[in-house]
KEVEX-270833 format. One record per residue (C-alpha): z, y, x; residue number from 1; residue in one letter; chain. Coordinates in Angstrom, 2 decimals, m for minus. Example, Ala and Ser with C-alpha at 12.3 -4.5 7.8 and 13.67 -1.06 7.14 Angstrom:
<nodes>
- zz:yy:xx:i:aa:ch
- 7.80:m4.50:12.30:1:A:A
- 7.14:m1.06:13.67:2:S:A
</nodes>
This chain:
<nodes>
- zz:yy:xx:i:aa:ch
- 30.49:m1.73:m1.67:1:M:A
- 33.08:m2.90:m4.17:2:L:A
- 36.45:m4.14:m2.92:3:D:A
- 36.07:m7.15:m5.18:4:H:A
- 32.78:m8.00:m3.52:5:E:A
- 34.37:m7.79:m0.09:6:L:A
- 37.11:m10.16:m1.13:7:Q:A
- 34.74:m12.72:m2.66:8:T:A
- 31.97:m12.48:m0.06:9:F:A
- 30.80:m15.94:0.96:10:T:A
- 30.36:m16.23:4.72:11:S:A
- 26.73:m16.84:5.60:12:G:A
- 25.42:m15.32:2.34:13:C:A
- 23.90:m11.96:3.19:14:Y:A
- 20.68:m9.96:3.09:15:F:A
- 19.07:m9.32:6.45:16:S:A
- 18.45:m5.74:7.54:17:A:A
- 14.76:m5.86:6.57:18:E:A
- 15.81:m6.18:2.92:19:Y:A
- 18.50:m3.54:2.95:20:Q:A
- 18.07:0.06:1.85:21:G:A
- 17.39:2.09:m1.26:22:E:A
- 14.58:1.24:m3.67:23:F:A
- 13.24:2.30:m7.03:24:V:A
- 12.23:m0.08:m9.79:25:M:A
- 10.31:0.57:m12.97:26:Q:A
- 12.48:0.28:m16.09:27:V:A
- 10.41:1.54:m19.01:28:S:A
- 6.96:m0.06:m19.02:29:S:A
- 5.58:m3.58:m18.98:30:G:A
- 7.42:m6.87:m18.88:31:N:A
- 9.22:m6.60:m15.56:32:S:A
- 12.75:m7.54:m14.61:33:I:A
- 13.64:m3.88:m14.69:34:G:A
- 12.63:m3.48:m18.32:35:N:A
- 16.21:m3.68:m19.50:36:T:A
- 15.97:m0.68:m21.80:37:R:A
- 13.19:0.52:m24.04:38:S:A
- 11.57:3.92:m23.94:39:S:A
- 9.92:5.79:m26.77:40:N:A
- 8.61:8.48:m24.47:41:N:A
- 4.84:8.67:m24.68:42:F:A
- 2.39:11.07:m23.09:43:D:A
- m0.88:11.31:m25.03:44:D:A
- m0.38:7.81:m26.40:45:G:A
- 0.74:6.23:m23.14:46:E:A
- 4.31:5.37:m22.14:47:P:A
- 5.77:7.42:m19.31:48:I:A
- 6.94:5.11:m16.56:49:V:A
- 10.56:5.65:m15.66:50:Q:A
- 12.46:4.37:m12.65:51:Y:A
- 15.98:3.41:m11.71:52:S:A
- 17.46:3.42:m8.22:53:T:A
- 18.56:0.13:m6.73:54:L:A
- 20.44:m0.51:m3.48:55:N:A
- 20.44:m3.66:m1.40:56:I:A
- 23.47:m3.84:0.86:57:T:A
- 24.56:m6.37:3.45:58:F:A
- 25.93:m8.76:0.82:59:N:A
- 25.07:m7.41:m2.62:60:S:A
- 22.64:m5.82:m5.01:61:I:A
- 25.27:m3.85:m6.92:62:P:A
- 23.33:m3.68:m10.22:63:V:A
- 23.01:m7.49:m10.25:64:W:A
- 25.99:m8.77:m8.27:65:G:A
- 27.18:m9.84:m4.84:66:Y:A
- 25.73:m12.60:m2.70:67:C:A
- 27.39:m15.85:m3.72:68:H:A
- 25.20:m18.56:m2.21:69:K:A
- 21.77:m19.02:m0.63:70:K:A
- 19.63:m22.02:m1.52:71:I:A
- 16.47:m22.17:0.58:72:D:A
- 14.55:m18.98:m0.35:73:D:A
- 16.67:m18.35:m3.46:74:K:A
- 19.95:m16.49:m3.75:75:V:A
- 22.71:m16.73:m6.36:76:L:A
- 24.25:m13.37:m7.25:77:L:A
- 27.64:m13.30:m8.95:78:M:A
- 28.36:m10.52:m11.43:79:D:A
- 31.74:m9.72:m12.97:80:S:A
- 31.03:m6.35:m14.57:81:R:A
- 30.42:m7.55:m18.12:82:G:A
- 34.07:m8.17:m18.97:83:G:A
- 33.51:m11.87:m19.61:84:Y:A
- 34.53:m13.17:m16.22:85:G:A
- 32.18:m14.05:m13.39:86:E:A
- 28.65:m15.21:m14.12:87:C:A
- 25.77:m16.20:m11.85:88:I:A
- 22.05:m15.45:m11.81:89:R:A
- 19.35:m16.84:m9.54:90:C:A
- 16.89:m14.55:m7.75:91:F:A
- 14.14:m14.89:m5.20:92:Q:A
- 13.43:m11.85:m3.02:93:L:A
- 10.06:m11.91:m1.26:94:T:A
- 9.33:m9.23:1.33:95:R:A
- 5.70:m8.26:0.79:96:R:A
- 5.64:m5.50:3.38:97:S:A
- 8.04:m3.19:5.14:98:R:A
- 8.40:m1.04:2.02:99:N:A
- 7.81:m3.56:m0.76:100:I:A
- 10.01:m6.37:m2.07:101:I:A
- 9.01:m8.55:m5.02:102:E:A
- 11.91:m9.96:m7.04:103:V:A
- 11.63:m13.10:m9.15:104:Y:A
- 14.14:m13.88:m11.90:105:S:A
- 14.39:m15.92:m15.06:106:K:A
- 16.01:m13.44:m17.42:107:D:A
- 18.57:m10.75:m16.71:108:L:A
- 20.00:m11.24:m20.18:109:N:A
- 21.00:m14.78:m19.20:110:S:A
- 23.96:m15.21:m16.87:111:C:A
- 25.64:m18.55:m16.16:112:Y:A
- 29.31:m19.30:m15.67:113:T:A
- 28.43:m22.76:m14.37:114:N:A
- 26.99:m22.76:m10.84:115:E:A
- 25.08:m26.01:m11.37:116:T:A
- 23.30:m24.58:m14.40:117:V:A
- 22.55:m21.39:m12.46:118:A:A
- 21.02:m23.43:m9.64:119:I:A
- 18.89:m25.31:m12.16:120:E:A
- 17.57:m21.98:m13.47:121:S:A
- 16.09:m21.32:m10.01:122:C:A
- 13.20:m23.57:m11.05:123:K:A
- 12.23:m21.16:m13.84:124:Q:A
- 11.84:m17.79:m12.13:125:L:A
- 8.88:m16.54:m14.15:126:N:A
- 9.61:m12.80:m14.34:127:T:A
- 8.86:m10.38:m11.52:128:T:A
- 9.60:m6.81:m10.51:129:A:A
- 8.37:m4.70:m7.60:130:I:A
- 10.90:m2.75:m5.55:131:L:A
- 9.49:0.32:m3.77:132:Y:A
- 11.55:1.41:m0.77:133:R:A
- 12.71:5.04:m0.75:134:T:A
- 14.99:5.00:2.31:135:S:A
- 15.97:2.77:5.21:136:E:A
- 19.44:1.61:6.20:137:I:A
- 21.65:4.64:6.68:138:G:A
- 19.37:6.87:4.61:139:G:A
- 16.63:7.13:7.25:140:E:A
- 13.23:8.21:5.95:141:K:A
- 10.78:5.40:5.32:142:I:A
- 7.61:4.95:7.35:143:R:A
- 4.29:4.52:5.61:144:N:A
- 1.99:1.70:6.61:145:E:A
- m1.55:1.35:7.88:146:Y:A
- m4.09:1.89:5.10:147:C:A
- m6.38:m1.13:4.72:148:P:A
- m9.10:1.20:3.41:149:I:A
- m10.02:3.13:6.53:150:A:A
- m12.82:5.60:7.14:151:G:A
- m14.99:7.73:4.86:152:R:A
- m16.35:6.57:1.51:153:Y:A
- m18.10:7.78:m1.62:154:H:A
- m16.79:6.23:m4.81:155:F:A
- m17.34:5.64:m8.52:156:K:A
- m14.37:5.62:m10.86:157:Y:A
- m13.37:4.83:m14.42:158:N:A
- m10.25:4.44:m16.56:159:V:A
- m10.21:1.69:m19.15:160:N:A
- m7.81:3.05:m21.75:161:Y:A
- m8.40:m0.02:m23.90:162:E:A
- m6.13:m1.83:m21.46:163:Y:A
- m3.39:0.75:m21.89:164:G:A
- m1.18:1.42:m24.87:165:S:A
- m3.39:4.18:m26.20:166:A:A
- m5.21:1.75:m28.50:167:E:A
- m1.97:0.36:m29.86:168:N:A
- m0.76:3.87:m30.68:169:N:A
- m4.02:4.88:m32.36:170:N:A
- m4.67:7.52:m29.72:171:A:A
- m8.23:8.66:m29.26:172:A:A
- m10.05:6.70:m26.60:173:L:A
- m11.65:9.06:m24.11:174:T:A
- m14.02:8.48:m21.24:175:K:A
- m12.55:9.41:m17.89:176:D:A
- m15.10:8.29:m15.33:177:E:A
- m17.22:9.21:m12.34:178:C:A
- m20.55:7.45:m12.83:179:N:A
- m22.11:8.42:m9.51:180:F:A
- m21.07:8.04:m5.87:181:Y:A
- m20.37:11.77:m5.75:182:S:A
- m16.61:11.60:m5.16:183:S:A
- m15.12:11.17:m1.69:184:D:A
- m12.27:9.15:m0.19:185:L:A
- m11.03:9.08:3.40:186:D:A
- m7.94:8.61:5.55:187:N:A
- m9.05:11.12:8.18:188:C:A
- m6.26:13.64:7.81:189:L:A
- m3.64:13.99:10.53:190:E:A
- m1.74:11.03:9.09:191:N:A
- m4.07:8.07:8.69:192:G:A
- m1.64:6.37:6.29:193:S:A
- m2.69:8.79:3.54:194:I:A
- m5.76:8.28:1.34:195:L:A
- m7.33:11.57:0.30:196:H:A
- m9.45:11.37:m2.88:197:L:A
- m11.74:14.17:m4.06:198:Q:A
- m13.05:13.73:m7.62:199:F:A
- m16.41:15.47:m8.08:200:K:A
- m19.00:15.59:m10.88:201:Q:A
- m16.89:13.46:m13.20:202:C:A
- m16.27:13.71:m16.95:203:T:A
- m13.13:15.68:m16.14:204:F:A
- m12.32:18.64:m13.91:205:D:A
- m12.80:18.35:m10.15:206:D:A
- m9.50:17.80:m8.37:207:H:A
- m7.93:16.14:m5.32:208:D:A
- m5.16:13.57:m5.10:209:I:A
- m3.42:11.78:m2.26:210:Q:A
- m2.04:8.25:m2.07:211:F:A
- 0.43:7.28:0.63:212:E:A
- 0.04:3.66:1.73:213:C:A
- 3.27:1.67:1.41:214:L:A
- 2.00:m1.83:2.15:215:G:A
- m0.54:m4.55:1.56:216:T:A
- m0.28:m8.32:1.18:217:W:A
- m2.56:m11.23:0.26:218:P:A
- m2.97:m12.34:m3.34:219:A:A
- m1.88:m15.94:m3.80:220:S:A
- m4.30:m18.72:m4.63:221:G:A
- m7.15:m17.57:m2.40:222:F:A
- m8.35:m18.66:1.02:223:E:A
- m8.07:m16.03:3.73:224:S:A
- m11.25:m14.09:4.46:225:G:A
- m12.95:m10.75:3.98:226:S:A
- m13.71:m11.47:0.32:227:N:A
- m10.14:m12.54:m0.48:228:S:A
- m8.29:m10.09:m2.74:229:P:A
- m5.18:m8.33:m1.48:230:R:A
- m2.53:m6.24:m3.16:231:Y:A
- m1.94:m2.66:m2.09:232:V:A
- 1.07:m0.47:m2.92:233:A:A
- 0.61:3.30:m3.08:234:L:A
- 2.73:6.40:m3.63:235:L:A
- 1.04:9.13:m5.68:236:D:A
- 1.99:12.42:m4.04:237:S:A
- 1.58:14.23:m7.37:238:R:A
- 4.50:12.42:m8.94:239:G:A
- 5.07:12.56:m12.68:240:L:A
- 3.61:16.02:m13.19:241:T:A
- 0.77:17.36:m15.28:242:D:A
- m2.61:17.73:m13.63:243:F:A
- m6.26:18.09:m14.58:244:S:A
- m8.85:15.47:m15.45:245:G:A
- m7.34:12.03:m16.02:246:P:A
- m4.18:13.78:m14.91:247:A:A
- m3.87:15.07:m18.46:248:K:A
- m2.38:11.64:m18.93:249:R:A
- 0.54:11.27:m16.58:250:R:A
- 0.21:8.57:m13.98:251:R:A
- 3.05:6.53:m12.47:252:P:A
- 4.40:7.79:m9.17:253:R:A
- 4.19:4.31:m7.65:254:Y:A
- 0.99:2.31:m8.01:255:R:A
- 0.00:m1.27:m7.37:256:C:A
- m3.54:m2.56:m7.18:257:G:A
- m5.87:m5.32:m6.07:258:L:A
- m8.83:m4.82:m3.75:259:Y:A
- m11.42:m6.87:m1.94:260:H:A
- m14.31:m6.19:0.43:261:V:A
- m17.72:m7.58:m0.52:262:D:A
- m18.93:m9.17:2.71:263:S:A
- m22.59:m8.74:1.72:264:K:A
- m22.61:m5.09:0.66:265:T:A
- m19.45:m3.90:2.50:266:A:A
- m18.38:m2.19:m0.72:267:K:A
- m14.68:m2.14:m1.54:268:I:A
- m13.53:m2.85:m5.08:269:Y:A
- m10.11:m1.47:m6.00:270:L:A
- m8.33:m1.71:m9.35:271:T:A
- m4.90:m0.30:m10.23:272:L:A
- m2.45:m1.44:m12.89:273:S:A
- m1.44:0.89:m15.71:274:S:A
- 2.17:1.16:m14.52:275:D:A
- 4.14:0.42:m11.34:276:S:A
- 4.04:m3.34:m11.71:277:S:A
- 1.42:m5.53:m10.06:278:C:A
- 0.59:m7.28:m13.33:279:T:A
- 0.27:m4.85:m16.26:280:Q:A
- m3.43:m4.53:m17.15:281:N:A
- m4.38:m5.72:m13.67:282:L:A
- m6.57:m8.80:m13.94:283:H:A
- m8.42:m8.82:m10.64:284:N:A
- m9.92:m6.42:m8.12:285:S:A
- m12.78:m5.47:m10.48:286:T:A
- m11.08:m5.60:m13.87:287:S:A
- m8.07:m3.55:m14.85:288:G:A
- m6.80:m0.16:m15.90:289:Y:A
- m8.20:2.18:m13.22:290:E:A
- m11.14:0.97:m11.14:291:S:A
- m12.91:2.33:m8.07:292:L:A
- m15.99:1.12:m6.21:293:V:A
- m16.12:2.46:m2.65:294:L:A
- m19.28:2.71:m0.58:295:S:A
- m19.31:3.70:3.09:296:K:A
- m20.83:7.11:3.72:297:T:A
- m24.44:7.03:4.88:298:T:A
- m23.89:9.81:7.41:299:T:A
- m22.41:7.46:10.00:300:Q:A
- m23.44:8.30:13.52:301:K:A
- m25.83:6.05:15.37:302:K:A
- m24.71:4.27:18.50:303:M:A
- m25.67:6.34:21.59:304:P:A
- m28.78:5.14:23.38:305:S:A
- m26.81:4.74:26.62:306:Y:A
- m24.52:2.23:24.92:307:V:A
- m27.41:0.24:23.46:308:I:A
- m29.17:m0.04:26.82:309:S:A
- m26.03:m0.84:28.87:310:N:A
- m24.14:m3.40:26.80:311:L:A
- m21.68:m5.48:28.81:312:A:A
- m19.18:m8.17:27.74:313:T:A
- m15.46:m8.74:27.67:314:F:A
- m14.18:m11.86:29.49:315:P:A
- m14.68:m15.32:28.01:316:H:A
- m10.94:m15.97:27.64:317:W:A
- m10.57:m12.86:25.44:318:A:A
- m13.17:m13.84:22.85:319:Q:A
- m11.93:m14.54:19.33:320:G:A
- m9.32:m13.33:16.85:321:E:A
- m6.08:m11.69:17.92:322:W:A
- m3.49:m9.72:15.99:323:E:A
- m5.36:m6.98:14.12:324:E:A
- m8.15:m7.45:16.68:325:T:A
- m11.51:m9.19:16.93:326:L:A
- m13.41:m9.53:20.21:327:I:A
- m17.02:m10.71:20.08:328:V:A
- m19.07:m10.47:23.28:329:N:A
- m18.71:m6.82:24.35:330:G:A
- m17.33:m5.39:21.10:331:T:A
- m13.64:m5.12:20.28:332:M:A
- m12.33:m3.90:16.91:333:T:A
- m8.64:m2.97:16.80:334:F:A
- m6.35:m1.69:14.05:335:N:A
- m3.57:0.51:15.42:336:D:A
- m0.95:m0.13:12.74:337:L:A
- 1.47:2.47:14.09:338:N:A
- m1.09:5.19:14.71:339:G:A
- m2.74:4.41:11.32:340:Y:A
- m6.20:4.23:12.88:341:K:A
- m8.99:1.73:13.48:342:S:A
- m11.02:1.61:16.69:343:F:A
- m14.23:m0.01:17.85:344:T:A
- m14.59:m0.39:21.62:345:F:A
- m18.00:m1.30:23.06:346:V:A
- m17.98:m2.05:26.78:347:T:A
- m20.78:m0.60:28.90:348:V:A
- m19.30:m1.38:32.33:349:N:A
- m17.19:m4.47:32.95:350:S:A
- m15.19:m5.75:35.91:351:N:A
- m13.52:m9.04:35.00:352:D:A
- m11.89:m9.31:38.43:353:E:A
- m9.86:m6.13:37.97:354:T:A
- m9.75:m6.26:34.16:355:G:A
- m11.19:m2.74:33.90:356:R:A
- m13.85:m1.83:31.38:357:Y:A
- m15.50:1.48:30.64:358:I:A
- m15.92:1.47:26.87:359:V:A
- m17.45:3.64:24.20:360:F:A
- m14.69:4.25:21.64:361:S:A
- m15.16:5.25:18.01:362:R:A
- m12.40:5.50:15.40:363:D:A
- m12.68:5.03:11.63:364:Q:A
- m13.48:8.72:11.19:365:C:A
- m16.21:8.68:13.85:366:E:A
- m14.38:10.49:16.61:367:Q:A
- m16.07:9.28:19.79:368:E:A
- m15.41:9.18:23.52:369:A:A
- m15.93:7.11:26.65:370:Y:A
- m12.67:5.86:28.13:371:V:A
- m11.32:3.23:30.52:372:C:A
- m9.79:0.14:28.93:373:L:A
- m7.63:m2.22:31.01:374:I:A
- m7.26:m5.76:29.67:375:M:A
- m4.94:m8.47:31.02:376:K:A
- m4.42:m12.12:30.09:377:Q:A
- m0.63:m12.58:30.10:378:R:A
- m0.65:m16.21:28.95:379:S:A
- m2.84:m18.66:27.08:380:E:A
- m2.07:m16.92:23.78:381:N:A
- m1.15:m13.36:24.77:382:V:A
- m3.43:m10.47:25.69:383:L:A
- m2.43:m6.93:26.63:384:E:A
- m4.56:m3.82:26.92:385:F:A
- m4.08:m0.12:27.55:386:T:A
- m6.39:2.85:27.77:387:T:A
- m6.83:5.56:30.37:388:G:A
- m5.67:9.12:29.99:389:T:A
- m9.08:10.63:30.75:390:I:A
- m11.92:10.53:28.22:391:S:A
- m15.42:11.98:28.20:392:S:A
- m18.05:12.66:25.52:393:P:A
- m20.66:11.19:27.90:394:I:A
- m20.58:8.19:30.21:395:Y:A
- m18.84:8.87:33.53:396:Q:A
- m18.62:6.29:36.33:397:Q:A
- m15.23:7.57:37.51:398:F:A
- m13.32:6.94:34.26:399:L:A
- m11.61:3.83:35.65:400:C:A
- m10.93:5.28:39.11:401:D:A
- m7.44:6.51:38.22:402:D:A
- m6.19:3.27:36.68:403:T:A
- m3.93:2.32:39.60:404:N:A
- m2.07:5.56:39.04:405:L:A
- m2.15:4.93:35.29:406:L:A
- m0.61:1.47:35.54:407:L:A
- 2.22:2.74:37.73:408:N:A
- 3.16:5.49:35.27:409:R:A
- 6.47:4.93:33.50:410:S:A
- 4.87:6.16:30.28:411:S:A
- 2.01:3.64:30.31:412:A:A
- 1.79:1.94:26.90:413:V:A
- 0.49:m1.60:26.59:414:W:A
- m0.62:m3.12:23.30:415:W:A
- 0.48:m6.74:23.14:416:T:A
- m1.61:m9.11:21.02:417:L:A
- m1.14:m12.77:20.12:418:A:A
- m4.04:m15.14:19.56:419:R:A
- m4.34:m16.23:15.93:420:L:A
- m5.79:m19.68:16.52:421:E:A
- m3.65:m21.41:19.11:422:R:A
- m4.56:m24.80:20.54:423:T:A
- m1.63:m24.81:22.98:424:V:A
- 1.92:m23.66:22.19:425:E:A
- 4.07:m21.85:24.77:426:S:A
- 7.60:m23.03:25.63:427:P:A
- 10.42:m20.48:25.53:428:C:A
- 11.86:m19.41:28.90:429:P:A
- 15.42:m20.65:28.25:430:I:A
- 16.85:m24.15:27.87:431:T:A
- 20.32:m24.57:26.38:432:G:A
- 22.86:m22.53:24.43:433:Q:A
- 23.97:m19.14:25.77:434:Y:A
- 26.58:m16.72:24.44:435:T:A
- 27.85:m13.25:25.30:436:G:A
- 28.93:m9.85:24.02:437:Q:A
- 26.44:m7.21:22.86:438:I:A
- 26.85:m4.26:25.21:439:T:A
- 25.98:m1.42:22.82:440:D:A
- 27.84:m2.91:19.82:441:L:A
- 31.53:m3.35:20.74:442:P:A
- 33.17:m6.31:19.06:443:G:A
- 29.86:m8.06:18.41:444:M:A
- 28.80:m11.32:20.05:445:C:A
- 25.47:m13.11:20.21:446:A:A
- 24.28:m16.63:20.80:447:E:A
- 20.83:m17.54:22.08:448:L:A
- 19.63:m21.14:22.15:449:S:A
- 16.59:m23.35:22.41:450:S:A
- 15.38:m26.47:20.62:451:N:A
- 14.98:m29.66:22.64:452:C:A
- 12.43:m31.14:20.27:453:N:A
- 10.35:m27.97:19.90:454:N:A
- 10.55:m26.06:23.17:455:R:A
- 8.54:m23.18:21.70:456:Q:A
- 11.36:m22.47:19.19:457:V:A
- 14.22:m20.07:19.99:458:M:A
- 17.30:m19.28:17.87:459:Y:A
- 19.46:m16.17:17.88:460:Y:A
- 22.48:m15.04:15.90:461:Q:A
- 24.92:m12.14:15.90:462:V:A
- 28.53:m12.51:14.77:463:Y:A
- 31.92:m10.82:14.92:464:D:A
- 33.57:m11.83:18.21:465:C:A
- 37.03:m12.02:16.61:466:N:A
- 36.45:m13.48:13.16:467:S:A
- 33.19:m15.30:13.84:468:G:A
- 31.59:m13.81:10.71:469:E:A
- 27.82:m14.16:10.83:470:L:A
- 25.82:m10.91:10.63:471:Y:A
- 22.31:m11.95:11.63:472:E:A
- 20.48:m15.20:12.31:473:E:A
- 16.84:m15.61:13.11:474:R:A
- 14.36:m18.15:14.36:475:T:A
- 11.55:m17.23:16.75:476:Y:A
- 8.38:m18.94:17.87:477:L:A
- 7.58:m18.14:21.49:478:C:A
- 3.91:m17.14:21.86:479:L:A
- 3.75:m16.52:25.59:480:G:A
- 5.66:m15.31:28.63:481:Q:A
- 4.87:m13.77:31.99:482:W:A
- 6.65:m12.23:34.93:483:E:A
- 6.11:m8.67:36.07:484:E:A
- 8.06:m6.75:38.72:485:K:A
- 10.82:m9.33:38.78:486:G:A
- 11.49:m9.54:35.05:487:V:A
- 10.22:m11.97:32.42:488:T:A
- 8.54:m10.78:29.22:489:Y:A
- 8.52:m13.12:26.22:490:T:A
- 6.36:m12.35:23.20:491:Y:A
- 7.54:m14.01:19.99:492:T:A
- 6.88:m14.28:16.28:493:M:A
- 9.83:m14.08:13.95:494:R:A
- 9.69:m16.96:11.50:495:N:A
- 11.02:m15.34:8.33:496:D:A
- 9.00:m12.11:8.42:497:T:A
- 5.91:m13.05:10.43:498:G:A
- 6.43:m9.98:12.61:499:T:A
- 6.13:m10.01:16.39:500:N:A
- 8.82:m8.96:18.85:501:E:A
- 9.01:m8.79:22.62:502:C:A
- 12.01:m9.51:24.84:503:F:A
- 12.52:m8.77:28.50:504:V:A
- 14.96:m10.76:30.57:505:G:A
- 16.17:m11.92:33.94:506:T:A
- 17.22:m15.51:34.64:507:I:A
- 19.89:m15.22:37.33:508:V:A
- 20.61:m18.95:37.33:509:S:A
- 20.70:m21.88:34.95:510:D:A
- 24.15:m20.64:33.88:511:E:A
- 23.52:m16.90:33.51:512:E:A
- 20.78:m14.76:31.96:513:I:A
- 20.23:m11.14:30.89:514:Y:A
- 18.11:m10.23:27.88:515:I:A
- 17.02:m7.02:26.18:516:K:A
- 14.77:m6.35:23.20:517:E:A
- 11.52:m4.53:24.04:518:A:A
- 10.05:m3.59:20.66:519:G:A
- 7.16:m5.08:18.74:520:D:A
- 5.10:m4.64:21.87:521:Y:A
- 6.43:m5.05:25.38:522:C:A
- 7.96:m1.75:26.52:523:I:A
- 8.03:m1.41:30.30:524:R:A
- 10.66:0.04:32.63:525:N:A
- 13.58:m1.75:31.02:526:I:A
- 16.15:m3.22:33.41:527:D:A
- 17.79:m6.13:31.57:528:P:A
- 20.65:m6.35:34.08:529:E:A
- 21.78:m2.76:33.45:530:T:A
- 20.56:m2.21:29.88:531:E:A
- 20.60:m5.70:28.42:532:G:A
- 23.06:m8.33:27.31:533:M:A
- 24.70:m10.78:29.72:534:R:A
- 24.77:m14.35:28.42:535:L:A
- 26.49:m17.43:29.84:536:Y:A
- 25.48:m21.02:29.23:537:K:A
- 27.85:m22.94:27.00:538:K:A
- 25.88:m26.07:26.16:539:G:A
- 22.60:m27.93:26.04:540:Q:A
- 19.73:m27.18:23.70:541:C:A
- 19.89:m28.08:20.02:542:Y:A
- 18.38:m31.47:19.33:543:G:A
- 20.74:m33.29:21.69:544:N:A
- 23.87:m32.25:19.78:545:S:A
- 25.57:m33.84:16.79:546:S:A
- 24.78:m30.78:14.64:547:S:A
- 21.22:m29.86:15.57:548:P:A
- 19.79:m26.58:14.40:549:A:A
- 16.98:m26.88:11.85:550:P:A
- 13.49:m26.70:13.27:551:T:A
- 10.58:m24.72:11.92:552:I:A
- 7.15:m26.10:11.26:553:A:A
- 4.61:m25.06:13.87:554:T:A
- 0.87:m25.44:13.65:555:K:A
- m1.41:m25.59:16.62:556:T:A
- m4.78:m25.09:14.93:557:S:A
- m5.81:m23.50:12.75:558:P:A
- m3.25:m20.71:12.74:559:H:A
- m3.41:m18.58:9.61:560:V:A
- m3.71:m14.87:10.44:561:P:A
- m0.52:m12.97:9.70:562:I:A
- m0.36:m9.36:8.55:563:M:A
- 1.64:m7.47:11.14:564:K:A
- 4.57:m5.34:10.06:565:I:A
- 5.18:m2.90:12.77:566:T:A
- 8.82:m1.90:12.99:567:T:A
- 10.85:m5.05:13.47:568:P:A
- 14.57:m5.07:14.05:569:I:A
- 15.28:m5.51:17.69:570:K:A
- 17.29:m8.73:17.77:571:T:A
- 16.58:m12.38:18.48:572:V:A
- 17.90:m15.28:16.35:573:T:A
- 19.76:m18.58:16.32:574:T:A
- 20.81:m21.12:13.79:575:K:A
- 24.10:m23.02:13.94:576:M:A
- 26.78:m24.31:11.54:577:P:A
- 28.85:m21.46:10.10:578:M:A
- 31.29:m23.30:7.83:579:T:A
- 34.37:m22.55:9.91:580:T:A
- 33.80:m18.81:10.20:581:R:A
- 35.96:m16.41:8.24:582:S:A
- 35.36:m13.01:6.69:583:R:A
- 35.34:m10.20:9.25:584:G:A
- 36.03:m6.49:9.21:585:D:A
- 33.91:m4.63:6.60:586:P:A
- 33.83:m1.52:8.79:587:Q:A
- 32.52:m3.58:11.71:588:Q:A
- 29.82:m4.95:9.46:589:R:A
- 28.77:m1.44:8.37:590:K:A
- 28.75:m0.29:11.99:591:K:A
- 26.41:m3.15:12.87:592:Y:A
- 24.02:m2.29:10.04:593:Q:A
- 23.89:1.39:11.08:594:R:A
- 23.12:0.32:14.63:595:A:A
- 20.24:m1.82:13.38:596:L:A
- 18.84:1.17:11.52:597:G:A
- 18.90:3.28:14.68:598:R:A
- 17.26:0.50:16.67:599:R:A
- 14.38:0.40:14.23:600:R:A
- 13.48:3.98:15.02:601:L:A
- 13.46:3.25:18.74:602:R:A
- 10.96:0.42:18.23:603:C:A
- 8.07:2.55:16.99:604:I:A
- 4.94:2.01:19.04:605:R:A
- 2.94:4.95:20.34:606:A:A
- m0.61:5.29:19.08:607:E:A
- m3.77:4.85:21.10:608:V:A
- m4.04:8.01:23.26:609:P:A
- m7.66:8.85:22.52:610:L:A
</nodes>
């Protein structure tokens, strides 16, 4: 971080930890923000995509400037490297997934010395670039994401070189295609976040490739649903090396595509752009540079006769859509985003009184077993379930007999799910403004507060105890709370990222509380009084004060499903005026960011133990 940037840092203008890290951006192909230099490098008539490294720090993107001012979802970056004094550009950074950030800008060649003119340019951000994360804060290795294309498929394939630059360079147009469903795709390797493609009987040599899934997000302008197109970001494990078949033409290391599922045929249509942008020669999920049509394999196993003749049901309160989960009668489908797997549970023995269900389980790669599933309603909008440690290839009556022992185990893992369509909102467990020091981050203070007008809203912020410099601020929507073994669990949704986080706490009195983060699901065996943060009440809730915190819009029904990102930062957030706070210690700020990076790793959820 430049000394000049530290001196001119505007308090309250920063990039939250989810945006920080190291990224790569395409610089040599297409019409992206990163196309700041031309390239005459061509491989068989096609330009070779080149990348530059880009860092996002606490308060700057060094190649573009330091954080000068935030205006709603836009940010003004001030740059003084050109030798003409300080100039300002407007950007919008949109977090598409854990590993993908889309950047909107007007024109990097235009930089404004007048702040008012720079702000006006925020209305004309018509150029985009995709940032692909290569490392987390502190250099930690990135985590892939759940692949939306799960299971085993046959596929057809073709490359439309007319969309590429081959035609413009008078290169010979060749046919690279697989006209029959003879090629295979699956994510059934040890790591389910990797797509394994085997090209067979094509117009080029047989070969295998692997794509690592980096993220997926909805395409704008479409209603949500199974037929709605979504973007997917992939990392080609081959890199920019020569290979056979279409590989005779080098492919970009990072790929972006559009896909959709045909609800009538269950076929998946996937099209990739010709470079690392999400726009170049990518028109829709069926028209673009490289296209695949995926069809589920016909060798899928039939449901066992015992299951068909002994169908039971899950409880009435559990029916409907939950996070990454759908429960209809006695069938539950669940996407384990951290284990990179999909499961279908069909109950064949139900006990609503105890919440224990013997289910037939099958994952996306057709691994099967009977297992005990325990399901609990924690609140109107929160469900938790866990599975037993014993499984069997055939139905066994005793599978749920050991669940008392299971639930008392310290290692028991619960999956916490929020209902997507909520008719009733849940109030947060605290009322008022509380403040205290963060126990594992010396010199750092936190403030937790509620909103009088929207009791389901909770604010949290972290700041330097001495200088008051703001490091983090977040707004949470409380989804549900319950008490277990003397502590209170609160499941929330973070407003700016749409991710879910759980907190465990103890309310000693109206004046004193303890709170501790518990991951993106509710980790057990945390003692908030010995491991958490002690907070004291300093005022009433926002809404009754002269400077109320801003509220967030909340909808009761319908609630749009939100894609879950599965490694949130373990903090909770508040909003309050920051105009009187001064610049703090840069080393303290770096220490805080490193601590956030370590906390991320401790938040990773275990996968379903089947």
